[in-house]
KELUMPA-765213 format. One record per residue (C-alpha): x, y, z. Coordinates in steps of 0.001 Angstrom, whole numbers, padded with zeros to 6 digits, always signed. Example, Ala and Ser with C-alpha at 12.3 -4.5 7.8 and 13.67 -1.06 7.14 Angstrom:
<recs>
+012300-004500+007800;+013670-001060+007140;
</recs>
This chain:
<recs>
+127755+164098+134371;+125788+166158+136605;+122594+164543+135682;+124267+161467+136762;+125547+163016+139832;+121913+164212+140845;+120347+160605+139952;+122858+159037+142274;+122773+161400+144960;+119118+161186+144908;+118844+157587+145141;+121662+157201+147963;+119430+160127+150119;+115842+158634+149412;+116720+154736+149763;+118478+156203+153436;+115586+158049+154504;+113369+154949+153516;+115729+152849+155539;+115340+155563+158659;+111540+155051+158143;+111392+151617+158195;+113920+150994+161126;+111695+153633+163138;+108155+151798+162309;+109785+148550+163147;+111112+149437+166481;+107781+150909+167284;+106025+147959+166469;+108830+145907+168501;+107949+148300+171553;+104638+146243+171521;+105359+142621+169937;+107522+140359+171591;+110707+138224+170170;+108969+135028+170150;+105167+134251+170331;+103393+130634+170812;+099953+130270+169762;+097594+127085+169344;+097657+125769+166079;+093611+124777+166517;+091098+126671+168738;+091582+130100+170141;+093265+129146+173966;+095214+126480+175614;+096223+125573+179251;+100116+127117+179999;+100502+125326+183031;+102437+122109+181636;+105958+121246+182766;+107491+122619+179497;+106199+125889+179605;+107165+126280+183212;+110612+125486+182194;+110593+127740+179393;+109493+130628+181944;+112582+129842+184477;+114819+129888+181457;+117730+132266+182434;+117877+133871+179138;+114345+134960+179175;+113460+138695+179677;+109818+138436+180048;+107091+135992+180121;+104026+137262+179202;+100770+134983+179414;+098066+136724+177082;+094280+136171+176829;+092883+138103+173920;+088941+138144+172547;+087074+140416+170170;+084600+142450+172424;+082194+145519+172472;+083436+148378+174199;+080972+151658+175063;+081573+154613+176188;+078620+157230+176748;+076436+154796+174829;+078771+154942+172130;+079696+151312+170629;+083118+150015+169373;+083924+146577+167921;+087602+145944+169371;+089669+143632+171013;+090798+143207+175005;+094236+141976+175234;+094714+140863+178898;+098597+140484+179723;+100311+139600+182939;+102640+141601+185099;+105744+140973+183119;+104558+142443+180165;+105494+146021+181742;+109068+144849+181845;+109539+146193+178639;+111116+150027+178915;+109825+151108+175624;+106068+151091+176176;+105876+154617+177333;+107333+155476+173934;+103862+154605+172352;+101877+156316+174821;+100073+159401+173243;+098446+160617+176698;+098270+159130+180143;+100713+156416+181116;+101273+152725+180634;+099534+151923+184008;+097468+148714+184208;+097011+148043+188316;+097521+150318+191043;+096333+150281+194803;+094422+147193+193827;+092400+148805+191141;+092259+147485+187383;+093122+150020+184397;+093299+149844+180849;+095548+151589+178172;+093302+151980+174745;+094295+152212+171183;+093998+155552+169316;+091372+154058+167233;+089268+153378+170379;+089412+156888+171789;+089021+158498+168449;+085459+156678+168184;+083989+156998+171171;+085759+160372+172334;+086978+158613+175384;+088194+161288+178019;+091198+159485+180164;+090989+162207+182388;+087305+161591+183588;+087879+158885+186345;+084228+158724+187179;+083054+157721+183558;+084831+154247+182856;+084610+152367+179633;+082021+149201+179791;+083405+145930+178037;+080603+143454+176863;+081530+139769+175985;+079323+137084+174807;+078275+135087+178201;+079302+131363+177874;+076915+130102+180406;+074078+131844+179522;+072422+129491+177185;+069000+130789+175484;+067990+133715+178352;+064868+135254+178284;+066444+138652+178876;+069139+139524+175980;+071378+141358+178369;+071827+138399+180073;+073829+136696+177277;+076841+139241+177963;+079136+139739+180751;+079784+143317+181451;+082704+144761+183171;+083873+148322+183755;+087380+149771+183335;+089272+152922+183686;+091521+154058+181104;+094978+155001+182147;+096618+156269+178676;+095852+155926+175010;+098829+154786+172670;+099289+154976+169238;+101136+152420+167131;+099057+151382+163491;+095899+150445+162311;+096846+146578+163282;+096967+147578+166811;+094949+150779+167607;+091753+148931+167898;+092777+146929+171170;+092331+147853+174774;+095129+146382+176829;+094170+145482+180297;+095444+143138+183115;+094957+139588+182325;+093194+139277+185790;+090389+141378+184417;+090271+139797+181313;+089831+136172+183018;+087061+137730+184654;+085157+138823+181819;+085768+135972+179840;+085509+133281+182293;+088510+131720+181397;+090708+131153+185059;+093249+129322+183404;+093877+129322+179780;+095357+131821+177552;+095409+132681+173799;+099306+133255+173632;+102549+133077+175379;+104670+136315+174364;+108401+135899+175140;+111375+138337+175196;+114722+137440+175445;+118257+139132+177260;+120666+140962+174788;+123058+138599+173026;+120449+135539+172779;+120169+133613+169299;+116613+134214+168577;+116727+132042+165529;+117970+129104+167499;+115610+129166+170310;+113083+129274+168034;+113986+126063+166260;+114464+124456+169804;+111239+125534+170858;+109290+124442+167572;+111328+120866+167870;+109951+120668+171762;+106921+121520+171529;+105530+119818+168654;+102892+120700+165733;+100076+121787+168211;+101414+125110+168572;+103123+127827+166243;+106050+129596+167166;+106393+132919+165509;+109280+135665+165555;+108558+139093+164918;+108986+139144+161177;+106293+136054+161055;+104090+137873+163509;+103740+141427+161175;+104289+139616+157890;+102329+142193+155704;+104287+145075+157467;+107204+143381+156446;+106131+142758+152911;+104661+146094+152629;+108176+147794+154041;+109726+145653+151258;+107861+146511+148014;+107783+149995+148969;+111940+150115+149244;+111934+148186+145637;+109289+150342+144068;+110932+153348+145328;+114314+152160+144014;+112853+151006+140492;+111126+154606+140166;+114359+156306+140695;+116455+153830+138565;+114125+155013+135890;+115062+158684+136410;+118492+158119+136479;+118582+155511+133295;+117061+158635+131338;+120165+160830+132730;+122391+158485+131872;+121183+157780+128421;+121646+161687+127678;+125207+160647+127802;+124510+158982+123967;+123029+162208+122929;+126278+164040+124164;+128796+161589+122663;+126629+161435+119322;+127137+165377+119137;+130923+164662+120042;+131480+162207+117171;+129889+164905+115079;+132435+167402+116244;+135289+165187+115876;+134299+163919+112524;+137825+164620+110691;+139925+163432+113985;+138338+160448+113780;+139408+160252+110078;+143049+161526+110761;+143188+158431+113522;+141996+155939+111306;+144753+157147+108277;+147874+156687+110936;+146398+153200+111380;+143871+153288+114304;+141271+150798+113739;+137334+150586+114675;+137741+148985+117715;+140253+151671+119114;+138059+154304+118090;+134880+152537+119831;+136912+152174+122721;+137756+156126+123239;+134128+156727+123080;+133256+154081+125232;+135790+154841+127724;+134581+158609+127450;+131373+157732+128215;+132231+155394+131310;+134241+158062+132780;+131236+160618+132687;+128877+158055+134340;+131303+156658+137188;+132803+159815+137666;+128755+161514+138004;+128187+158297+139901;+131409+158734+142798;+130695+162064+143126;+126770+161859+143533;+127524+159244+146046;+129721+161326+148344;+127374+164494+148106;+124406+161890+149127;+126732+160720+151720;+127239+163841+152736;+123585+165022+153007;+122810+161763+155136;+125210+162496+157774;+124390+166150+158478;+120782+165058+158493;+121670+162538+161085;+123535+164981+163186;+121609+168199+162548;+118186+166964+161355;+118168+169579+158417;+114725+169015+157159;+112187+168890+159593;+108746+166824+159225;+106939+169066+161096;+106378+170205+164723;+103021+168535+165143;+104908+164857+165212;+105740+164086+168517;+107645+160698+167117;+109920+162194+164897;+111096+165629+164525;+113419+165523+161224;+113420+162866+158428;+115320+159765+159898;+117839+158285+157742;+119736+155269+158262;+123123+154761+155658;+123655+150937+154810;+126624+149679+152737;+124484+147637+150535;+122573+150831+149164;+125962+152207+148036;+127007+148697+146244;+123251+148601+144689;+123582+152473+143354;+127297+152018+141980;+126329+148746+140215;+123116+150078+138885;+125099+153139+137238;+127709+150915+136217;+125648+148713+134367;+123245+151238+132340;+126763+153122+131640;+128023+150085+129853;+124752+149970+127760;+124487+153812+127148;+128334+154212+126518;+128115+150814+124390;+125438+152340+122220;+127511+155744+121532;+130924+153921+120439;+128803+152077+117600;+127541+155298+116364;+131367+156675+116472;+132283+154538+113705;+128735+153892+111778;+129639+156507+109116;+133412+156034+109297;+134186+155118+105629;+132073+157983+104318;+134003+160038+105999;+137477+158900+104588;+135832+159068+101271;+134819+162477+101855;+138051+163961+103204;
</recs>
């Protein structure tokens, strides 16, 4: 019973902690990725100045409507190069109140007093050793010159613009090589006066995003793709889902080992109660009754252990949520203690898993209880 209790509690605690990590990671990504993203199906850019897109911008349900122009570029700082991406965003990008939560140093400032600023990913800063407090040493952004042709001077094949970094953000490997800058700066760099790479739209709370996405898909036609957050980060969602099920499977194997110890315990009990079994059969008990007795005993051990383990796991998770008993370390600024998120589905899943394995283990034990019943009766 103690083995089942510990196994069940471990399943609840680890699944809940994993849920907490999943929600934390997705919330961090949600601070940077939009709820709906519109991109061209063919080509890199498109003209957003159409009646439909203008109408979409004026939709009262829209919280922010951001024009984005993004491209691969060469970034240089103190003669050290780095290949990354520059993401030009319009002013409504800064409506997101959670942007400061991903900032490591500095602030999420893109324009002040008429001067452009950039917010760089942590991979850019680490590779180039950028000091964002040095206002006299900006970063240089290189992009191919679309109008250069076959220039005699190789430097003329690139457009070079300098910009001062104002902050450093850390989000994940997929985003940390990005430099976020005002779209005006990127239009000048890429010589794209009106086209954009994508439109990023966030809606007010309470909006049915699935319905909105379906309507946009119907209206916009096949020339564009319309993606929600899950579709924008399919690899992330798949990875989190796979990791969750791998953890569940590993812990389930540990729990199976604990539950199958019941077979050994009940076998020893059968040996100890051989005379009692023979007496019961002499009083008229058939094999089915003997089997049911040991089957229900095995199930009682498992279910009581499982329920006690679930209660113990629940109590620990609640205490972790409120008081942060288990810390992650002072060096981590985003999370101080291990995050926990309780889901009813986890409790149901653990209970059903334990019940299913218990039925198998108890059934095997019950069969062993009557295997040598005839020999026992003859001996007595």
